[in-house]
Steps between C-alpha positions, in 0.01 A plus 500: 500500500668800657571503865557873516207607285145561605340240274230271632646206680364189654680584836619817661854613404639431847430132458713489183780690685480259797524205263797653320672565830430146622632345182803720506580399858440137423727529193774648718459225763505231232812644350669522844409134561649393166812709570544336848450156354750540220749669729473209742546242220804690364650529847454127564656418161799717585554323832466153365752536223841346454736519797864491374661441841289193582538363149879544513530317830277213381700466174826508699381221733388286204830557319710410803296185568541383139870564509531334837347184349780465241703189570761476226778729387403459131147613570629800698747591222222495241283718719797736554559531126127561444500770769802680346347465150178664616695780671713556187829453682783253451529215735843504671548125522701357780644148492408255776246732652287342776126464471441747788712771342316458169167526678619812678604659168166407339308650797703825478438536121135399525447752777643773279269392210201488732575830648538667155173343380313602812636855491361537149168350610498734799554801278214394269279437805568840649446665167163327470416609856584862416286493187209341695525766767509770235191349331315477829583862589398615155173304526421651843574854372277453194230360728515792736483744207193316372338500847568873548349568152196291588463670840532851341237400245262401783570827678434690179163333454413562860585871466305511176200346677518753782520793265196382297 
């Protein structure tokens, strides 16, 4: 069936053009709705992600409460050795060190380890955020290009209808 030709049709040509225009507009509206929905979901995912500052403070509170619960010098010395082993440093041992000074050294080293770990996680998080923003911008641009193409196609068919 040719819309532009003069063949015999069941309906007048203007009915076909109106239907084409209506379906084109509905297609554009449907696509805009899908774009708004996916953009909203992406935005909500970006906001509800990992928060390095909150996580660091929570881990720091947990670590200090665990260290504060230590009651013997031997337990604190083992924890201090473990901390220095994880950090890859040598433990400068001091004879007759009190429990409180050992706890203080453990907290200082653990804070450094936590800060290093959370800085790495923060960099990864920010990199993911940048890539998600880039993806969303790219998606929006592609969508607008598609909508403009669809709109121009509708205008073309309307002009074609008016000229026939």
